[in-house]
N, CA, C and O atoms as CSV, one atom per row, in Angstrom:
chain,resi,resn,atom,element,x,y,z
A,1,UNK,N,N,95.019,60.666,278.038
A,1,UNK,CA,C,95.332,61.787,278.808
A,1,UNK,C,C,96.224,61.694,279.370
A,1,UNK,O,O,96.075,60.766,280.165
A,2,UNK,N,N,97.310,62.202,279.470
A,2,UNK,CA,C,98.948,62.000,279.777
A,2,UNK,C,C,99.366,63.512,280.074
A,2,UNK,O,O,99.204,64.592,279.505
A,3,UNK,N,N,100.148,62.944,281.551
A,3,UNK,CA,C,100.701,64.109,282.833
A,3,UNK,C,C,101.691,63.181,283.367
A,3,UNK,O,O,101.706,61.954,283.279
A,4,UNK,N,N,102.847,64.286,284.161
A,4,UNK,CA,C,103.566,63.617,285.345
A,4,UNK,C,C,102.754,63.321,286.160
A,4,UNK,O,O,101.652,63.696,286.560
A,5,UNK,N,N,103.978,62.071,286.473
A,5,UNK,CA,C,103.113,60.936,287.806
A,5,UNK,C,C,103.325,61.579,289.104
A,5,UNK,O,O,103.040,60.969,290.135
A,6,UNK,N,N,103.793,62.733,289.131
A,6,UNK,CA,C,104.257,63.097,290.624
A,6,UNK,C,C,103.515,64.725,290.480
A,6,UNK,O,O,103.334,65.070,289.313
A,7,UNK,N,N,103.086,65.723,291.552
A,7,UNK,CA,C,102.909,66.889,291.243
A,7,UNK,C,C,103.085,67.061,292.854
A,7,UNK,O,O,102.422,66.481,293.714
A,8,UNK,N,N,104.261,68.107,293.079
A,8,UNK,CA,C,104.443,68.821,294.751
A,8,UNK,C,C,104.468,70.132,294.536
A,8,UNK,O,O,104.735,70.839,293.564
A,9,UNK,N,N,104.058,70.361,295.896
A,9,UNK,CA,C,103.529,72.049,296.223
A,9,UNK,C,C,104.207,72.338,297.666
A,9,UNK,O,O,104.639,71.482,298.437
A,10,UNK,N,N,104.200,73.525,297.823
A,10,UNK,CA,C,104.778,73.934,298.910
A,10,UNK,C,C,104.031,74.736,299.883
A,10,UNK,O,O,103.961,75.871,299.410
A,11,UNK,N,N,103.299,74.675,301.287
A,11,UNK,CA,C,102.371,74.826,301.859
A,11,UNK,C,C,102.276,76.377,301.315
A,11,UNK,O,O,103.150,77.178,300.983
A,12,UNK,N,N,101.070,76.443,301.359
A,12,UNK,CA,C,100.167,77.964,300.799
A,12,UNK,C,C,100.761,78.483,299.482
A,12,UNK,O,O,100.881,79.665,299.160
A,13,UNK,N,N,101.093,77.456,298.815
A,13,UNK,CA,C,101.449,78.153,297.532
A,13,UNK,C,C,100.288,77.270,296.196
A,13,UNK,O,O,99.527,76.343,296.478
A,14,UNK,N,N,100.430,77.782,295.017
A,14,UNK,CA,C,100.136,78.157,293.714
A,14,UNK,C,C,100.840,76.877,292.959
A,14,UNK,O,O,102.033,76.575,292.921
A,15,UNK,N,N,99.328,76.015,292.176
A,15,UNK,CA,C,100.679,75.700,290.757
A,15,UNK,C,C,99.784,75.423,290.224
A,15,UNK,O,O,98.629,75.639,290.592
A,16,UNK,N,N,100.293,74.649,288.814
A,16,UNK,CA,C,99.760,74.349,287.703
A,16,UNK,C,C,100.258,73.269,287.516
A,16,UNK,O,O,101.387,72.873,287.804
A,17,UNK,N,N,98.939,72.463,286.738
A,17,UNK,CA,C,99.415,71.172,286.424
A,17,UNK,C,C,98.744,70.901,285.426
A,17,UNK,O,O,97.562,71.162,285.198
A,18,UNK,N,N,99.910,70.071,284.465
A,18,UNK,CA,C,99.357,70.530,282.818
A,18,UNK,C,C,98.942,68.321,282.617
A,18,UNK,O,O,99.359,67.257,283.073
A,19,UNK,N,N,97.735,68.922,281.487
A,19,UNK,CA,C,97.791,67.405,281.285
A,19,UNK,C,C,97.492,67.424,280.075
A,19,UNK,O,O,96.932,68.422,279.621
A,20,UNK,N,N,97.775,66.393,279.308
A,20,UNK,CA,C,97.838,66.457,277.625
A,20,UNK,C,C,96.350,65.685,277.110
A,20,UNK,O,O,96.067,64.588,277.593
A,21,UNK,N,N,95.808,66.076,276.509
A,21,UNK,CA,C,94.402,65.457,276.259
A,21,UNK,C,C,94.369,65.093,274.541
A,21,UNK,O,O,93.712,65.681,273.682
A,22,UNK,N,N,95.091,64.197,274.405
A,22,UNK,CA,C,95.245,63.339,273.031
A,22,UNK,C,C,94.555,62.808,272.324
A,22,UNK,O,O,95.214,61.927,271.771
A,23,UNK,N,N,93.078,62.808,271.817
A,23,UNK,CA,C,92.011,61.824,271.125
A,23,UNK,C,C,92.495,61.842,269.949
A,23,UNK,O,O,93.241,62.678,269.439
A,24,UNK,N,N,91.922,60.608,269.387
A,24,UNK,CA,C,92.111,59.941,267.895
A,24,UNK,C,C,91.163,60.765,267.066
A,24,UNK,O,O,91.577,61.242,266.010
A,25,UNK,N,N,89.768,60.999,267.506
A,25,UNK,CA,C,88.796,61.439,267.161
A,25,UNK,C,C,88.154,62.514,267.506
A,25,UNK,O,O,88.227,62.561,268.734
A,26,UNK,N,N,87.409,63.639,267.014
A,26,UNK,CA,C,86.451,64.598,267.401
A,26,UNK,C,C,85.028,63.950,268.696
A,26,UNK,O,O,84.479,62.951,268.230
A,27,UNK,N,N,84.795,64.119,269.264
A,27,UNK,CA,C,83.721,64.430,270.232
A,27,UNK,C,C,84.380,64.591,271.810
A,27,UNK,O,O,85.521,64.935,272.119
A,28,UNK,N,N,82.961,64.126,272.890
A,28,UNK,CA,C,83.171,64.613,273.460
A,28,UNK,C,C,83.244,63.704,274.590
A,28,UNK,O,O,82.608,62.668,274.395
A,29,UNK,N,N,83.765,63.773,275.590
A,29,UNK,CA,C,84.240,62.415,276.773
A,29,UNK,C,C,84.489,62.932,278.199
A,29,UNK,O,O,84.896,64.076,278.398
A,30,UNK,N,N,84.225,62.030,279.214
A,30,UNK,CA,C,84.394,62.486,280.660
A,30,UNK,C,C,85.247,62.052,281.326
A,30,UNK,O,O,85.072,60.944,281.835
A,31,UNK,N,N,86.095,62.552,281.487
A,31,UNK,CA,C,87.354,61.626,282.725
A,31,UNK,C,C,87.651,62.478,283.946
A,31,UNK,O,O,87.253,63.633,284.093
A,32,UNK,N,N,88.635,61.564,285.091
A,32,UNK,CA,C,89.036,62.149,285.753
A,32,UNK,C,C,90.332,61.837,286.431
A,32,UNK,O,O,90.887,60.738,286.413
A,33,UNK,N,N,90.740,62.879,287.010
A,33,UNK,CA,C,92.193,62.832,287.819
A,33,UNK,C,C,92.331,63.092,289.216
A,33,UNK,O,O,91.734,64.033,289.739
A,34,UNK,N,N,93.027,62.376,289.812
A,34,UNK,CA,C,92.987,62.458,291.342
A,34,UNK,C,C,94.493,62.830,291.914
A,34,UNK,O,O,95.426,62.619,291.139
A,35,UNK,N,N,94.699,63.206,292.822
A,35,UNK,CA,C,95.811,63.215,293.633
A,35,UNK,C,C,95.831,63.111,295.086
A,35,UNK,O,O,95.070,63.822,295.741
A,36,UNK,N,N,96.618,62.304,295.647
A,36,UNK,CA,C,96.494,61.902,296.653
A,36,UNK,C,C,97.984,62.402,297.592
A,36,UNK,O,O,99.155,62.473,297.218
A,37,UNK,N,N,97.282,62.726,299.080
A,37,UNK,CA,C,98.867,63.180,299.768
A,37,UNK,C,C,98.357,62.456,300.544
A,37,UNK,O,O,97.229,62.091,300.212
A,38,UNK,N,N,99.044,61.767,302.256
A,38,UNK,CA,C,99.441,60.911,302.580
A,38,UNK,C,C,99.088,61.871,303.956
A,38,UNK,O,O,99.229,61.263,305.017
A,39,UNK,N,N,98.766,62.912,304.037
A,39,UNK,CA,C,98.423,64.008,305.430
A,39,UNK,C,C,97.399,64.679,305.210
A,39,UNK,O,O,96.700,65.159,306.102
A,40,UNK,N,N,97.137,64.822,303.687
A,40,UNK,CA,C,95.308,65.520,303.590
A,40,UNK,C,C,94.322,64.279,302.906
A,40,UNK,O,O,93.143,64.052,303.180
A,41,UNK,N,N,94.930,63.780,302.231
A,41,UNK,CA,C,93.862,62.675,301.709
A,41,UNK,C,C,93.625,62.966,299.639
A,41,UNK,O,O,94.367,63.362,298.740
A,42,UNK,N,N,93.052,62.779,299.673
A,42,UNK,CA,C,92.933,62.378,298.152
A,42,UNK,C,C,91.461,63.454,297.740
A,42,UNK,O,O,90.453,63.628,298.424
A,43,UNK,N,N,91.852,64.113,296.228
A,43,UNK,CA,C,91.268,65.300,295.569
A,43,UNK,C,C,91.070,64.613,294.570
A,43,UNK,O,O,92.052,63.950,294.235
A,44,UNK,N,N,89.554,64.428,293.516
A,44,UNK,CA,C,89.564,63.933,292.650
A,44,UNK,C,C,88.898,65.343,292.076
A,44,UNK,O,O,88.350,66.218,292.746
A,45,UNK,N,N,89.172,65.298,290.178
A,45,UNK,CA,C,88.449,66.133,289.671
A,45,UNK,C,C,87.860,65.675,288.554
A,45,UNK,O,O,88.505,64.891,287.857
A,46,UNK,N,N,86.526,66.066,288.155
A,46,UNK,CA,C,85.759,65.509,286.818
A,46,UNK,C,C,86.447,66.384,285.954
A,46,UNK,O,O,87.062,67.418,286.217
A,47,UNK,N,N,86.211,65.704,284.686
A,47,UNK,CA,C,86.614,66.675,283.327
A,47,UNK,C,C,85.820,66.720,282.280
A,47,UNK,O,O,86.130,65.732,281.613
A,48,UNK,N,N,85.301,67.070,281.952
A,48,UNK,CA,C,84.735,67.394,280.681
A,48,UNK,C,C,85.411,67.923,279.536
A,48,UNK,O,O,85.787,69.047,279.203
A,49,UNK,N,N,85.471,66.309,278.828
A,49,UNK,CA,C,86.820,66.672,277.237
A,49,UNK,C,C,86.480,66.677,276.532
A,49,UNK,O,O,85.788,65.704,276.235
A,50,UNK,N,N,86.686,68.119,275.280
A,50,UNK,CA,C,85.867,68.032,274.343
A,50,UNK,C,C,87.009,67.826,272.931
A,50,UNK,O,O,88.000,68.486,273.244
A,51,UNK,N,N,87.139,67.471,272.161
A,51,UNK,CA,C,87.693,67.236,270.969
A,51,UNK,C,C,86.988,67.708,269.440
A,51,UNK,O,O,86.163,67.122,268.740
A,52,UNK,N,N,87.841,69.301,269.218
A,52,UNK,CA,C,86.885,69.605,267.832
A,52,UNK,C,C,87.585,68.925,266.870
A,52,UNK,O,O,88.694,68.423,267.057
A,53,UNK,N,N,86.804,68.889,265.578
A,53,UNK,CA,C,87.459,68.842,263.946
A,53,UNK,C,C,88.389,69.506,263.806
A,53,UNK,O,O,88.395,70.735,263.731
A,54,UNK,N,N,89.403,68.698,263.747
A,54,UNK,CA,C,90.386,69.548,263.218
A,54,UNK,C,C,90.042,70.249,261.976
A,54,UNK,O,O,89.262,69.608,261.272
A,55,UNK,N,N,90.498,71.667,261.397
A,55,UNK,CA,C,90.002,72.395,259.991
A,55,UNK,C,C,90.341,71.457,258.842
A,55,UNK,O,O,91.320,70.712,258.858
A,56,UNK,N,N,89.690,71.521,258.098
A,56,UNK,CA,C,89.986,70.851,256.425
A,56,UNK,C,C,91.300,71.882,255.741
A,56,UNK,O,O,90.907,73.036,255.567
A,57,UNK,N,N,92.715,71.651,255.352
A,57,UNK,CA,C,93.467,72.095,254.851
A,57,UNK,C,C,93.492,71.991,253.358
A,57,UNK,O,O,93.788,70.994,252.700
A,58,UNK,N,N,93.161,73.090,252.955
A,58,UNK,CA,C,92.890,73.172,251.161
A,58,UNK,C,C,93.967,73.859,250.707
A,58,UNK,O,O,94.112,75.076,250.814
A,59,UNK,N,N,95.013,72.813,250.010
A,59,UNK,CA,C,96.026,73.414,249.211
A,59,UNK,C,C,96.363,74.193,247.824
A,59,UNK,O,O,95.882,73.923,246.724
A,60,UNK,N,N,96.961,74.852,248.017
A,60,UNK,CA,C,96.610,76.049,247.169
A,60,UNK,C,C,96.942,74.906,245.481
A,60,UNK,O,O,97.454,73.788,245.411
A,61,UNK,N,N,96.391,75.806,244.365
A,61,UNK,CA,C,96.129,75.234,243.185
A,61,UNK,C,C,97.760,74.860,243.051
A,61,UNK,O,O,98.464,75.686,243.632
A,62,UNK,N,N,98.544,73.695,242.348
A,62,UNK,CA,C,99.673,73.276,242.096
A,62,UNK,C,C,100.008,73.267,240.722
A,62,UNK,O,O,99.771,72.230,240.103
A,63,UNK,N,N,100.692,74.565,239.917
A,63,UNK,CA,C,100.941,74.718,238.605
A,63,UNK,C,C,102.244,74.443,238.314
A,63,UNK,O,O,103.041,74.422,239.252
A,64,UNK,N,N,102.681,74.197,237.032
A,64,UNK,CA,C,104.134,73.412,236.726
A,64,UNK,C,C,104.291,73.346,235.420
A,64,UNK,O,O,103.666,72.543,234.727
A,65,UNK,N,N,105.444,74.484,234.798
A,65,UNK,CA,C,105.597,74.537,233.150
A,65,UNK,C,C,106.346,73.020,232.650
A,65,UNK,O,O,107.358,72.547,233.168
A,66,UNK,N,N,105.574,72.424,231.531
A,66,UNK,CA,C,105.923,70.951,231.427
A,66,UNK,C,C,107.542,70.874,231.337
A,66,UNK,O,O,108.236,71.587,230.612
A,67,UNK,N,N,108.002,69.866,232.219
A,67,UNK,CA,C,109.047,69.447,231.925
A,67,UNK,C,C,109.839,69.489,233.375
A,67,UNK,O,O,110.788,68.782,233.713
A,68,UNK,N,N,109.184,70.510,234.121
A,68,UNK,CA,C,109.756,70.720,235.145
A,68,UNK,C,C,108.857,70.095,236.609
A,68,UNK,O,O,108.013,69.262,236.279
A,69,UNK,N,N,108.909,70.336,237.939
A,69,UNK,CA,C,108.177,69.463,238.640
A,69,UNK,C,C,107.958,70.719,240.014
A,69,UNK,O,O,108.775,71.558,240.392
A,70,UNK,N,N,107.011,70.537,240.361
A,70,UNK,CA,C,106.064,71.544,241.711
A,70,UNK,C,C,105.786,70.667,242.767
A,70,UNK,O,O,105.803,69.444,242.631
A,71,UNK,N,N,105.555,71.194,243.715
A,71,UNK,CA,C,105.185,70.430,245.073
A,71,UNK,C,C,104.748,71.152,246.481
A,71,UNK,O,O,105.008,72.303,246.833
A,72,UNK,N,N,104.165,70.358,247.035
A,72,UNK,CA,C,103.308,71.144,248.566
A,72,UNK,C,C,103.889,69.816,249.564
A,72,UNK,O,O,103.966,68.611,249.322
A,73,UNK,N,N,104.126,70.343,250.355
A,73,UNK,CA,C,104.432,70.228,251.864
A,73,UNK,C,C,103.562,69.962,252.536
A,73,UNK,O,O,102.703,70.836,252.419
A,74,UNK,N,N,103.175,68.950,253.448
A,74,UNK,CA,C,101.723,68.529,254.186
A,74,UNK,C,C,102.269,68.403,255.245
A,74,UNK,O,O,103.265,67.712,255.030
A,75,UNK,N,N,102.185,68.783,256.767
A,75,UNK,CA,C,102.492,68.452,258.370
A,75,UNK,C,C,101.314,67.645,258.715
A,75,UNK,O,O,100.167,68.048,258.914
A,76,UNK,N,N,101.915,66.054,258.770
A,76,UNK,CA,C,101.486,65.508,259.859
A,76,UNK,C,C,101.213,64.747,261.186
A,76,UNK,O,O,101.917,63.741,261.274
A,77,UNK,N,N,100.200,64.996,262.477
A,77,UNK,CA,C,100.676,65.711,263.305
A,77,UNK,C,C,100.178,63.725,264.040
A,77,UNK,O,O,99.176,63.108,263.678
A,78,UNK,N,N,101.265,63.185,265.090
A,78,UNK,CA,C,100.779,61.966,265.637
A,78,UNK,C,C,100.173,62.425,266.976
A,78,UNK,O,O,101.066,62.777,267.747
A,79,UNK,N,N,99.115,62.516,267.420
A,79,UNK,CA,C,98.743,63.164,268.972
A,79,UNK,C,C,99.041,62.088,269.973
A,79,UNK,O,O,99.278,62.381,271.145
A,80,UNK,N,N,99.036,60.779,269.519
A,80,UNK,CA,C,99.331,59.617,270.633
A,80,UNK,C,C,100.388,59.302,270.734
A,80,UNK,O,O,101.251,59.633,269.921
A,81,UNK,N,N,100.656,58.407,272.001
A,81,UNK,CA,C,102.072,57.982,272.578
A,81,UNK,C,C,102.601,56.702,272.198
A,81,UNK,O,O,103.354,56.017,272.891
A,82,UNK,N,N,101.986,56.304,270.591
A,82,UNK,CA,C,102.604,54.974,270.127
A,82,UNK,C,C,102.865,55.636,268.616
A,82,UNK,O,O,102.150,56.567,268.243
A,83,UNK,N,N,103.728,55.207,267.927
A,83,UNK,CA,C,104.399,55.204,267.040
A,83,UNK,C,C,103.284,54.803,265.813
A,83,UNK,O,O,102.495,53.873,265.979
A,84,UNK,N,N,103.305,55.457,264.804
A,84,UNK,CA,C,102.228,55.521,263.746
A,84,UNK,C,C,102.933,55.357,262.251
A,84,UNK,O,O,103.752,56.207,261.900
A,85,UNK,N,N,102.609,54.279,261.403
A,85,UNK,CA,C,102.745,53.689,260.915
A,85,UNK,C,C,101.638,54.100,259.926
A,85,UNK,O,O,100.515,53.835,260.354
A,86,UNK,N,N,101.675,54.764,258.537
A,86,UNK,CA,C,100.448,55.353,257.797
A,86,UNK,C,C,100.904,54.961,256.564
A,86,UNK,O,O,102.018,55.012,256.043
A,87,UNK,N,N,99.319,54.368,256.017
A,87,UNK,CA,C,99.530,54.046,254.333
A,87,UNK,C,C,99.135,55.181,253.782
A,87,UNK,O,O,98.649,56.027,254.533
A,88,UNK,N,N,99.256,55.483,252.248
A,88,UNK,CA,C,98.556,56.014,251.549
A,88,UNK,C,C,98.374,55.257,250.270
A,88,UNK,O,O,98.728,54.121,249.955
A,89,UNK,N,N,97.541,56.455,249.430
A,89,UNK,CA,C,97.148,55.665,247.778
A,89,UNK,C,C,97.499,56.713,247.217
A,89,UNK,O,O,97.614,57.729,247.902
A,90,UNK,N,N,97.692,56.737,246.192
A,90,UNK,CA,C,98.127,57.494,245.292
A,90,UNK,C,C,97.754,57.057,243.431
A,90,UNK,O,O,98.201,56.138,242.744
A,91,UNK,N,N,96.934,57.979,243.148
A,91,UNK,CA,C,96.098,57.551,242.267
A,91,UNK,C,C,96.298,57.606,240.445
A,91,UNK,O,O,95.644,57.199,239.485
A,92,UNK,N,N,97.768,58.457,240.673
A,92,UNK,CA,C,98.105,58.845,239.458
A,92,UNK,C,C,99.934,58.809,239.684
A,92,UNK,O,O,100.792,59.688,239.600
A,93,UNK,N,N,99.984,57.349,240.002
A,93,UNK,CA,C,101.881,57.197,240.283
A,93,UNK,C,C,102.834,58.231,239.155
A,93,UNK,O,O,103.499,59.204,239.509
A,94,UNK,N,N,102.728,57.863,238.137
A,94,UNK,CA,C,103.139,58.359,236.442
A,94,UNK,C,C,103.394,60.238,236.563
A,94,UNK,O,O,104.186,60.962,235.960
A,95,UNK,N,N,102.287,60.575,237.663
A,95,UNK,CA,C,102.761,61.982,237.569
A,95,UNK,C,C,102.574,62.780,238.712
A,95,UNK,O,O,102.512,64.009,238.669
A,96,UNK,N,N,102.441,61.772,240.229
A,96,UNK,CA,C,102.684,62.449,241.270
A,96,UNK,C,C,103.745,61.455,242.578
A,96,UNK,O,O,103.280,60.319,242.484
A,97,UNK,N,N,104.417,61.433,243.221
A,97,UNK,CA,C,104.864,60.801,243.928
A,97,UNK,C,C,104.392,61.437,245.544
A,97,UNK,O,O,103.930,62.575,245.634
A,98,UNK,N,N,104.599,60.448,246.897
A,98,UNK,CA,C,104.646,61.087,247.782
A,98,UNK,C,C,105.961,60.365,248.539
A,98,UNK,O,O,106.249,59.168,248.543
A,99,UNK,N,N,106.682,61.514,249.197
A,99,UNK,CA,C,108.250,61.060,249.836
A,99,UNK,C,C,108.396,62.190,251.298
A,99,UNK,O,O,108.547,63.390,251.528
A,100,UNK,N,N,108.217,60.758,252.106
A,100,UNK,CA,C,108.772,59.629,251.658
A,100,UNK,C,C,108.200,58.684,251.617
A,100,UNK,O,O,107.110,58.711,252.189
A,101,UNK,N,N,108.559,57.565,251.032
A,101,UNK,CA,C,107.152,56.407,250.201
A,101,UNK,C,C,106.954,55.756,251.674
A,101,UNK,O,O,105.852,55.208,251.724
A,102,UNK,N,N,107.672,55.647,252.881
A,102,UNK,CA,C,106.923,55.085,253.903
A,102,UNK,C,C,107.122,56.376,255.107
A,102,UNK,O,O,108.012,57.080,255.585
A,103,UNK,N,N,105.539,56.126,255.222
A,103,UNK,CA,C,105.596,57.538,256.740
A,103,UNK,C,C,105.580,56.741,258.119
A,103,UNK,O,O,104.878,55.784,258.445
A,104,UNK,N,N,106.358,57.279,258.680
A,104,UNK,CA,C,106.471,57.032,260.063
A,104,UNK,C,C,106.277,57.930,260.891
A,104,UNK,O,O,107.248,58.684,260.953
A,105,UNK,N,N,104.957,58.360,261.969
A,105,UNK,CA,C,104.936,59.212,262.668
A,105,UNK,C,C,105.551,58.785,263.916
A,105,UNK,O,O,105.029,57.761,264.357
A,106,UNK,N,N,106.748,59.379,264.804
A,106,UNK,CA,C,107.112,58.887,265.974
A,106,UNK,C,C,105.985,59.494,267.038
A,106,UNK,O,O,105.086,60.224,266.621
A,107,UNK,N,N,106.090,59.171,268.314
A,107,UNK,CA,C,105.107,59.489,268.987
A,107,UNK,C,C,104.916,61.117,269.221
A,107,UNK,O,O,105.916,61.834,269.256
A,108,UNK,N,N,103.615,61.656,269.375
A,108,UNK,CA,C,103.679,63.648,269.493
A,108,UNK,C,C,104.515,64.240,268.854
A,108,UNK,O,O,104.725,65.431,269.082
A,109,UNK,N,N,105.194,63.560,267.899
A,109,UNK,CA,C,105.768,63.990,266.350
A,109,UNK,C,C,104.936,64.829,265.636
A,109,UNK,O,O,103.732,64.840,265.893
A,110,UNK,N,N,105.483,65.646,264.635
A,110,UNK,CA,C,105.462,66.184,263.951
A,110,UNK,C,C,106.322,65.861,262.093
A,110,UNK,O,O,107.548,65.883,261.989
A,111,UNK,N,N,105.673,65.675,261.224
A,111,UNK,CA,C,106.273,64.848,260.186
A,111,UNK,C,C,105.959,65.636,258.814
A,111,UNK,O,O,104.900,65.512,258.200
A,112,UNK,N,N,107.085,66.508,258.400
A,112,UNK,CA,C,106.642,66.957,256.957
A,112,UNK,C,C,106.720,66.008,255.953
A,112,UNK,O,O,107.654,65.208,256.014
A,113,UNK,N,N,105.438,65.891,254.473
A,113,UNK,CA,C,105.463,64.650,253.520
A,113,UNK,C,C,105.205,65.654,252.494
A,113,UNK,O,O,104.266,66.438,252.351
A,114,UNK,N,N,106.452,65.407,251.691
A,114,UNK,CA,C,106.366,65.941,250.181
A,114,UNK,C,C,105.344,65.185,249.072
A,114,UNK,O,O,105.379,63.978,248.832
A,115,UNK,N,N,104.468,66.112,248.476
A,115,UNK,CA,C,103.567,66.040,247.476
A,115,UNK,C,C,104.336,66.345,246.529
A,115,UNK,O,O,103.905,66.402,245.377
């Protein structure tokens, strides 16, 4: 979970605290978050967190005339706060390539990969 380290409200006001839940795998978990104020004390909230499976993305049929080329672009998203280096395997390198050949996903970013 990721959120701002501080959250301020004026007296008798309402606000929203945004919290990012960024798991690496689907499933349920329990967490909590606490707020501390020197005058009114601590407020703790239990969180029931659910991460659902990403839907499967089926690419359309890739067709191409002999001697020409065609490609698909795929979005890869990094839901973590750390840079990720991805490995891939191409079972038919004489007919297909992945661009870029080294895939690095910056934290919380989306990278387009061409197949």
